[in-house]
TORMI-758015 format. One record per residue: residue in one letter; x, y, z of N, C-alpha, C in turn. Coordinates in steps of 0.2 Angstrom, whole numbers, plus 5000, padded with zeros to 4 digits. Example, Ala and Ser with C-alpha at 12.3 -4.5 7.8 and 13.67 -1.06 7.14 Angstrom:
2
  type   n.X   n.Y   n.Z  ca.X  ca.Y  ca.Z   c.X   c.Y   c.Z
     a  5066  4972  5039  5062  4978  5039  5066  4984  5039
     s  5064  4989  5035  5068  4995  5036  5064  5000  5039
***
This chain:
290
  type   n.X   n.Y   n.Z  ca.X  ca.Y  ca.Z   c.X   c.Y   c.Z
     x  4914  4918  5083  4912  4923  5079  4917  4929  5079
     x  4918  4931  5086  4922  4937  5087  4929  4936  5084
     x  4933  4930  5086  4939  4929  5084  4940  4928  5076
     x  4935  4925  5073  4935  4925  5066  4935  4931  5063
     x  4930  4936  5065  4930  4943  5062  4936  4947  5064
     x  4939  4945  5070  4946  4949  5071  4951  4947  5066
     x  4951  4940  5065  4956  4938  5060  4955  4940  5053
     x  4949  4941  5051  4947  4944  5045  4949  4951  5044
     x  4948  4955  5050  4950  4962  5050  4957  4962  5049
     x  4961  4958  5053  4968  4959  5053  4971  4957  5046
     x  4968  4952  5043  4970  4950  5036  4970  4956  5031
     x  4964  4959  5031  4963  4965  5027  4967  4971  5029
     x  4968  4972  5036  4972  4977  5039  4979  4977  5037
     x  4982  4971  5036  4989  4970  5034  4990  4972  5027
     x  4985  4970  5023  4985  4973  5016  4985  4980  5015
     x  4980  4983  5019  4980  4991  5019  4986  4994  5022
     x  4989  4990  5027  4996  4993  5029  5001  4993  5024
     x  5002  4988  5020  5007  4987  5015  5006  4993  5010
     x  5000  4994  5008  4999  5000  5003  5000  5006  5006
     x  4998  5007  5013  4998  5013  5016  5006  5015  5017
     x  5010  5010  5017  5017  5012  5018  5020  5016  5013
     x  5018  5015  5006  5020  5019  5001  5018  5026  5001
     x  5011  5027  5004  5009  5034  5005  5013  5038  5010
     x  5015  5034  5015  5018  5037  5021  5026  5039  5019
     x  5029  5034  5016  5036  5035  5014  5037  5041  5010
     x  5032  5042  5004  5033  5047  5000  5031  5054  5003
     x  5026  5054  5007  5024  5060  5011  5030  5062  5016
     x  5033  5057  5019  5038  5059  5024  5044  5062  5021
     x  5045  5061  5014  5051  5064  5011  5049  5070  5007
     x  5043  5070  5003  5041  5075  4998  5036  5079  5001
     x  5032  5077  5006  5026  5080  5008  5021  5081  5003
     x  5020  5076  4998  5015  5076  4993  5011  5069  4994
     x  5005  5069  4992  5001  5063  4992  5001  5060  4985
     x  5004  5054  4984  5004  5050  4978  4998  5047  4976
     x  4993  5050  4974  4986  5047  4973  4986  5042  4967
     x  4992  5041  4964  4992  5036  4959  4994  5029  4962
     x  4995  5029  4968  4998  5023  4972  4993  5017  4972
     x  4987  5019  4972  4982  5013  4972  4982  5010  4965
     x  4983  5014  4960  4983  5011  4953  4990  5007  4952
     x  4995  5009  4955  5001  5005  4955  5000  4998  4959
     x  4996  4998  4964  4994  4992  4967  4990  4987  4962
     x  4985  4990  4958  4982  4987  4953  4986  4984  4948
     x  4991  4988  4946  4995  4986  4940  5000  4980  4942
     x  5002  4980  4949  5006  4974  4951  5002  4968  4951
     x  4996  4968  4953  4991  4962  4953  4991  4960  4946
     x  4990  4964  4941  4989  4962  4934  4995  4959  4931
     x  5001  4962  4933  5007  4959  4931  5008  4952  4933
     x  5007  4951  4940  5007  4944  4942  5003  4939  4939
     x  4996  4942  4938  4991  4937  4934  4994  4935  4928
     x  4997  4940  4924  4999  4938  4917  5005  4934  4917
     x  5010  4935  4922  5015  4930  4923  5013  4923  4924
     x  5008  4922  4928  5006  4916  4930  5002  4912  4925
     x  4997  4916  4922  4992  4913  4917  4995  4912  4910
     x  4999  4917  4908  5001  4918  4901  5008  4915  4900
     x  5013  4917  4905  5020  4914  4904  5021  4908  4909
     x  5016  4906  4913  5017  4900  4917  5022  4900  4922
     x  5024  4906  4924  5029  4907  4929  5026  4905  4936
     x  5030  4901  4940  5028  4899  4947  5026  4905  4951
     x  5021  4903  4956  5019  4909  4960  5024  4913  4963
     x  5029  4909  4966  5034  4913  4970  5038  4917  4965
     x  5040  4915  4960  5043  4919  4955  5039  4925  4952
     x  5033  4923  4951  5029  4929  4948  5028  4934  4954
     x  5028  4932  4960  5027  4937  4966  5033  4942  4966
     x  5039  4939  4965  5045  4943  4966  5046  4947  4959
     x  5045  4944  4954  5045  4948  4947  5041  4954  4947
     x  5034  4952  4949  5029  4958  4949  5031  4964  4953
     x  5034  4962  4959  5037  4967  4964  5042  4971  4961
     x  5047  4968  4957  5053  4971  4954  5050  4976  4948
     x  5046  4973  4944  5043  4977  4938  5039  4983  4941
     x  5035  4982  4946  5031  4988  4949  5036  4993  4952
     x  5041  4990  4955  5046  4995  4958  5049  4999  4952
     x  5051  4996  4947  5053  5000  4941  5048  5005  4938
     x  5042  5003  4938  5037  5008  4936  5036  5014  4941
     x  5037  5012  4948  5037  5018  4952  5043  5023  4951
     x  5048  5020  4950  5054  5025  4948  5053  5029  4942
     x  5050  5026  4937  5048  5030  4931  5043  5035  4932
     x  5038  5033  4936  5033  5038  4938  5036  5044  4942
     x  5040  5043  4946  5043  5048  4950  5048  5052  4946
     x  5051  5049  4941  5056  5053  4937  5052  5057  4932
     x  5046  5055  4929  5043  5059  4924  5037  5063  4927
     x  5034  5061  4932  5028  5065  4934  5029  5069  4940
     x  5034  5068  4944  5035  5071  4951  5041  5075  4951
     x  5047  5073  4949  5053  5076  4949  5053  5083  4946
     x  5050  5084  4940  5050  5090  4936  5046  5095  4940
     x  5042  5093  4945  5037  5097  4948  5039  5098  4955
     x  5045  5096  4957  5047  5096  4964  5047  5103  4967
     x  5049  5108  4963  5049  5115  4966  5043  5119  4964
     x  5038  5116  4961  5032  5119  4959  5027  5120  4965
     x  5022  5124  4964  5017  5124  4969  5014  5117  4971
     x  5012  5116  4977  5010  5109  4979  5004  5107  4975
     x  5000  5111  4972  4994  5109  4968  4997  5105  4962
     x  5002  5107  4959  5005  5104  4953  5006  5096  4954
     x  5010  5094  4959  5011  5087  4960  5004  5083  4961
     x  5000  5086  4964  4993  5083  4965  4990  5082  4959
     x  4989  5087  4955  4986  5086  4948  4990  5081  4944
     x  4996  5081  4944  5000  5076  4941  4999  5069  4943
     x  4998  5068  4950  4996  5061  4952  4990  5059  4950
     x  4985  5063  4950  4978  5062  4947  4979  5060  4940
     x  4983  5063  4936  4984  5062  4929  4987  5055  4928
     x  4992  5053  4932  4995  5047  4932  4990  5041  4934
     x  4986  5043  4939  4981  5038  4941  4976  5036  4935
     x  4974  5041  4932  4969  5040  4926  4972  5036  4921
     x  4979  5038  4919  4982  5035  4914  4983  5028  4915
     x  4985  5026  4921  4986  5019  4923  4980  5015  4923
     x  4974  5018  4925  4968  5014  4925  4966  5013  4918
     x  4966  5018  4914  4965  5017  4907  4969  5012  4903
     x  4976  5013  4905  4981  5008  4902  4979  5001  4903
     x  4977  5000  4910  4975  4993  4912  4969  4990  4908
     x  4964  4995  4907  4958  4993  4903  4960  4991  4896
     x  4964  4995  4893  4966  4994  4886  4970  4987  4885
     x  4974  4986  4890  4978  4979  4889  4974  4973  4892
     x  4971  4974  4897  4967  4968  4900  4960  4968  4900
     x  4957  4973  4897  4950  4974  4897  4947  4976  4903
     x  4940  4977  4903  4936  4980  4908  4933  4975  4913
     x  4934  4969  4911  4930  4964  4915  4934  4961  4921
     x  4931  4958  4925  4935  4955  4931  4938  4948  4929
     x  4944  4948  4931  4948  4942  4930  4949  4938  4936
     x  4948  4931  4936  4949  4927  4942  4957  4926  4942
     x  4959  4926  4949  4966  4925  4950  4967  4917  4950
     x  4973  4915  4947  4974  4908  4947  4974  4905  4954
     x  4972  4898  4954  4972  4895  4961  4979  4892  4962
     x  4983  4896  4966  4990  4894  4967  4991  4891  4974
     x  4985  4892  4978  4986  4890  4985  4980  4885  4986
     x  4981  4879  4989  4976  4875  4990  4973  4877  4997
     x  4967  4880  4997  4964  4883  5003  4961  4877  5007
     x  4963  4877  5014  4960  4872  5018  4958  4876  5025
     x  4953  4873  5027  4950  4876  5034  4954  4873  5040
     x  4955  4878  5044  4958  4876  5051  4953  4877  5056
     x  4952  4872  5060  4947  4873  5066  4951  4873  5073
     x  4951  4879  5076  4954  4880  5082  4949  4881  5088
     x  4947  4875  5091  4941  4876  5095  4935  4878  5092
     x  4932  4884  5094  4926  4886  5091  4928  4891  5085
     x  4934  4892  5084  4936  4897  5078  4938  4893  5072
     x  4935  4895  5066  4936  4893  5060  4940  4898  5056
     x  4946  4896  5053  4950  4900  5049  4953  4896  5043
     x  4956  4899  5038  4959  4896  5033  4966  4897  5032
     x  4969  4893  5029  4977  4894  5028  4979  4900  5024
     x  4974  4902  5019  4976  4908  5015  4977  4914  5020
     x  4972  4915  5024  4973  4921  5029  4979  4920  5033
     x  4981  4915  5035  4987  4914  5039  4993  4916  5034
     x  4993  4913  5028  4999  4915  5023  4999  4923  5022
     x  4993  4926  5021  4993  4933  5020  4996  4937  5026
     x  4994  4935  5032  4996  4938  5038  5004  4937  5038
     x  5006  4931  5037  5013  4930  5038  5017  4934  5033
     x  5015  4934  5027  5019  4937  5021  5019  4945  5023
     x  5013  4947  5025  5013  4955  5026  5018  4956  5032
     x  5017  4952  5037  5022  4954  5043  5029  4953  5041
     x  5031  4948  5037  5038  4948  5035  5040  4954  5031
     x  5036  4956  5026  5038  4962  5022  5038  4968  5027
     x  5034  4969  5031  5034  4975  5036  5041  4975  5040
     x  5042  4969  5043  5048  4968  5047  5055  4969  5043
     x  5055  4967  5036  5060  4968  5032  5061  4976  5031
     x  5055  4979  5029  5056  4986  5028  5058  4990  5034
     x  5056  4988  5040  5058  4991  5046  5066  4990  5047
     x  5068  4984  5046  5075  4983  5046  5079  4987  5041
     x  5077  4988  5035  5080  4992  5030  5081  4999  5032
     x  5075  5001  5034  5075  5009  5036  5079  5010  5042
     x  5079  5006  5047  5083  5007  5053  5091  5005  5053
     x  5092  5000  5048  5099  4997  5049  5103  4999  5042
     x  5100  5000  5037  5104  5000  5030  5106  5008  5029
     x  5111  5008  5024  5113  5015  5023  5107  5019  5019
     x  5103  5015  5015  5098  5019  5012  5093  5021  5017
     x  5091  5017  5022  5087  5019  5027  5089  5025  5031
     x  5096  5026  5032  5098  5032  5035  5098  5038  5031
     x  5099  5037  5024  5099  5042  5020  5092  5044  5019
     x  5087  5040  5019  5080  5042  5018  5078  5046  5024
     x  5080  5044  5030  5078  5047  5036  5081  5054  5036
     x  5087  5055  5034  5090  5061  5034  5087  5066  5028
     x  5085  5063  5023  5082  5067  5018  5075  5069  5020
     x  5071  5065  5024  5065  5067  5026  5065  5073  5031
     x  5071  5073  5035  5072  5079  5039  5073  5086  5036
     x  5078  5085  5031  5079  5091  5027  5083  5089  5021
     x  5081  5090  5015  5084  5088  5009  5090  5092  5008
     x  5091  5098  5009  5097  5102  5008  5102  5100  5012
     x  5101  5099  5019  5106  5097  5023  5108  5090  5021
     x  5104  5086  5019  5106  5079  5017  5111  5079  5011
     x  5109  5084  5006  5114  5085  5001  5121  5087  5003
     x  5121  5092  5008  5127  5094  5011  5131  5088  5014
     x  5128  5083  5016  5131  5077  5019  5133  5072  5014
     x  5132  5074  5008  5134  5069  5002  5129  5064  5000
     x  5123  5065  5002  5117  5060  5000  5115  5062  4994
     x  5114  5057  4989  5111  5058  4983  5103  5058  4984
     x  5100  5064  4985  5093  5065  4987  5089  5062  4981
     x  5090  5063  4975  5086  5061  4969  5086  5053  4970
     x  5092  5050  4971  5092  5043  4971  5088  5040  4977
     x  5088  5043  4983  5084  5041  4989  5077  5041  4987
     x  5075  5047  4984  5068  5048  4983  5065  5042  4978
     x  5069  5041  4972  5068  5036  4968  5067  5029  4971
     x  5072  5027  4975  5072  5021  4979  5065  5021  4984
     x  5064  5026  4986  5058  5026  4991  5051  5025  4987
     x  5051  5028  4981  5045  5026  4976  5045  5019  4974
     x  5051  5016  4973  5052  5009  4971  5050  5004  4977
     x  5052  5006  4983  5050  5001  4988  5043  5002  4990
     x  5040  5008  4990  5033  5008  4991  5029  5005  4985
     x  5031  5005  4979  5027  5002  4974  5028  4995  4974
     x  5034  4992  4976  5034  4985  4977  5030  4982  4982
     x  5029  4986  4988  5025  4983  4993  5018  4984  4991
     x  5016  4989  4987  5009  4989  4984  5007  4983  4980
     x  5012  4981  4976  5011  4976  4971  5010  4969  4975
     x  5014  4968  4981  5013  4963  4985  5006  4962  4988
     x  5004  4968  4990  4997  4969  4993  4992  4967  4988
     x  4993  4969  4982  4988  4968  4976  4988  4960  4975
     x  4993  4957  4975  4994  4950  4973  4990  4946  4979
     x  4991  4948  4985  4987  4945  4991  4980  4946  4990
     x  4978  4952  4988  4970  4954  4987  4968  4949  4981
     x  4972  4948  4976  4969  4944  4971  4968  4937  4973
     x  4973  4935  4977  4972  4928  4980  4966  4927  4985
     x  4965  4933  4989  4960  4932  4994  4953  4933  4991
     x  4952  4937  4986  4946  4939  4983  4945  4935  4977
     x  4950  4932  4974  4949  4929  4967  4946  4934  4962
     x  4948  4940  4962  4945  4945  4957  4951  4950  4956
     x  4952  4951  4950  4957  4957  4948  4953  4961  4942
     x  4953  4967  4943  4950  4972  4938  4953  4979  4938
     x  4952  4982  4933  4956  4989  4932  4955  4994  4937
     x  4949  4994  4940  4947  4999  4945  4948  4997  4952
     x  4951  4992  4953  4952  4989  4960  4956  4994  4964
     x  4961  4998  4961  4965  5002  4965  4962  5008  4968
     x  4956  5010  4966  4953  5016  4968  4951  5015  4975
     x  4947  5010  4977  4944  5009  4984  4950  5007  4988
     x  4954  5003  4986  4960  5001  4990  4965  5006  4992
     x  4966  5011  4987  4970  5016  4988  4967  5021  4993
     x  4961  5023  4992  4958  5027  4997  4958  5025  5004
     x  4957  5018  5005  4957  5015  5012  4964  5015  5014
     x  4969  5014  5010  4976  5014  5012  4978  5021  5014
     x  4975  5026  5011  4977  5033  5012  4974  5034  5019
     x  4968  5032  5020  4964  5033  5027  4968  5030  5032
     x  4971  5024  5031  4975  5020  5036  4982  5024  5037
     x  4985  5027  5032  4991  5031  5033  4989  5037  5037
     x  4984  5041  5036  4982  5046  5040  4980  5044  5047
     x  4976  5039  5048  4975  5036  5054  4981  5035  5059
     x  4986  5032  5056  4992  5030  5059  4997  5036  5060
     x  4996  5041  5056  5000  5047  5056  5004  5047  5050
     x  5002  5051  5045  5005  5050  5038  5012  5053  5038
     x  5017  5049  5035  5024  5051  5036  5027  5046  5041
     x  5024  5042  5045  5026  5038  5050  5026  5031  5047
     x  5031  5027  5046  5031  5020  5044  5027  5016  5049
     x  5029  5016  5056  5025  5012  5061  5018  5014  5061
     x  5017  5021  5060  5010  5023  5060  5006  5020  5054
     x  5009  5019  5048  5005  5016  5043  5003  5009  5044
     x  5008  5005  5047  5007  4998  5049  5001  4998  5054
     x  5001  5002  5059  4996  5002  5065  4989  5004  5062
     x  4990  5010  5058  4983  5012  5055  4980  5007  5050
     x  4984  5003  5046  4981  4998  5042  4977  4993  5046
     x  4981  4990  5051  4978  4985  5055  4972  4988  5059
     x  4972  4994  5062  4966  4996  5066  4960  4997  5061
     x  4962  5000  5055  4956  5001  5050  4953  4995  5048
     x  4957  4990  5046  4955  4983  5044  4950  4980  5050
     x  4952  4980  5056  4948  4977  5061  4942  4981  5062
     x  4942  4988  5063  4936  4992  5063  4931  4991  5058
     x  4934  4991  5052  4929  4990  5046  4926  4983  5046
     x  4930  4978  5047  4927  4971  5047  4922  4970  5053
     x  4923  4973  5059  4918  4972  5064  4912  4976  5062
     x  4913  4982  5059  4907  4986  5057  4903  4982  5052
     x  4906  4979  5047  4902  4976  5042  4899  4969  5045
     x  4902  4966  5050  4899  4960  5052  4894  4961  5057
     x  4894  4966  5061  4889  4967  5067  4884  4973  5065
     x  4885  4977  5060  4880  4982  5058  4877  4980  5051
     x  4881  4981  5046  4879  4979  5039  4885  4979  5034
     x  4886  4975  5030  4891  4975  5025  4891  4981  5021
     x  4885  4984  5020  4884  4990  5016  4888  4996  5019
     x  4889  4996  5026  4892  5001  5029  4900  5001  5029
     x  4903  4996  5026  4910  4994  5026  4914  5001  5024
     x  4912  5003  5018  4916  5009  5016  4914  5015  5020
     x  4908  5016  5022  4906  5022  5026  4910  5022  5033
     x  4911  5016  5036  4915  5016  5042  4922  5018  5041
     x  4925  5016  5035  4932  5018  5034  4933  5025  5033
     x  4928  5028  5030  4929  5036  5029  4926  5040  5034
     x  4922  5037  5039  4920  5040  5045  4926  5040  5049
     x  4930  5035  5050  4936  5035  5054  4941  5041  5051
     x  4941  5041  5045  4946  5047  5042  4943  5054  5044
     x  4937  5055  5044  4934  5061  5046  4935  5063  5053
     x  4934  5057  5057  4935  5058  5065  4942  5060  5066
     x  4947  5056  5063  4954  5057  5065  4956  5064  5063
     x  4954  5067  5057  4955  5073  5055  4953  5079  5059
     x  4947  5077  5062  4944  5082  5067  4947  5082  5074
     x  4949  5076  5076  4951  5075  5083  4958  5075  5084
     x  4962  5072  5080  4969  5071  5080  4972  5071  5073
     x  4973  5077  5070  4975  5077  5063  4982  5074  5062
     x  4986  5073  5067  4992  5071  5066  4992  5063  5066
     x  4987  5060  5068  4986  5053  5068  4989  5050  5075
     x  4988  5043  5075  4989  5039  5081  4997  5040  5083
     x  5001  5039  5078  5008  5040  5080  5012  5046  5077
     x  5008  5050  5074  5011  5056  5070  5013  5061  5075
     x  5017  5066  5073  5019  5072  5077  5015  5078  5074
     x  5013  5082  5079  5009  5087  5076  5013  5093  5072
     x  5019  5093  5073  5023  5098  5070  5026  5096  5063
     x  5028  5090  5063  5031  5087  5056  5031  5080  5057
     x  5029  5077  5051  5030  5069  5051  5036  5067  5049
     x  5039  5062  5051  5045  5059  5049  5044  5051  5048
     x  5048  5049  5044  5048  5042  5042  5052  5038  5048
***
C-alpha cells in the first residue's frame, strides 16, 4: 500500500513539476506570475485530443505537434499580453494574465463545449506486480516521459546558448542587453518552452485520468503554482522538487486521511511554506534565479 501510494504521488508530482517549471522560468526572468499558465496546460491537452480523434494523427506525432503549437501560443501571449506591460506597475501584468486565463477558458468552451471529453486509448494499460506492489505501465510511462523532459530542460538551460542567455537575463536584463543578448527573444523562448512543457503535462493528465474539460487548468495551475512556491519560485530544480514533494504529500493525505482533503492539503502546504520559508526549499531569500 505504501509503495503504491508513493508511486501514485510521484506520478502526479512529476506532472505538477512540468507545469511548475513554466511558472518558475517566467518568474525568474520577469518577476511576474503567469496565471494563464494553467489554461495553456488545458489548451495543449485539447489540441492533442483533436489531433488524435479528428485528424487521426498517431499519438507520438500528436504529442510533439501539440507541444509545438502550444509553444507558439505561449509566444503570442507573451507578445500581446505581457510585453506591452513590461514597464508598467506589477499589478498590470497580473490583471492581464487573469484576462488571458478567462479568455482561454471561454475559448475552449466555445470550440470544444463545456462537457468532459474522454481521451483516446492510445496506451494498452497493463498491471505490473512487483512482490506486494501493484503498479501499471501508464504510471511508468508518465514518470519516464516527465523525467526525460526535465533532464532535457536542465541540459538546455545549463549547456545551450539560450540557457546561458536566459540565466544572464534573469540576473539583470539591462546588463544582458549590453552583452549583446536579445532579451525579448530570450523571454519569448522562455514562454515557449514553459508552454510546451505544460502541454506535455496536460496530455499525460488526459491519459492518466481519461478526462479533458475546459476548466481543468484551474486546479492544476494552482497546484503547480503551489509546487513552484514550495520549491522556490524562480528556481528550475526547485520547481521539479516542489512538484514531486507536493504530489507525494497530497496523495498520502488523500489515501490515509480522506480524498476530500486532497486540495486542502496542497493549499495548506502553500500557506505553511509562505509562513515558515517564503523563499521555498531551494530558493534564495534575496532573489530567485533560474
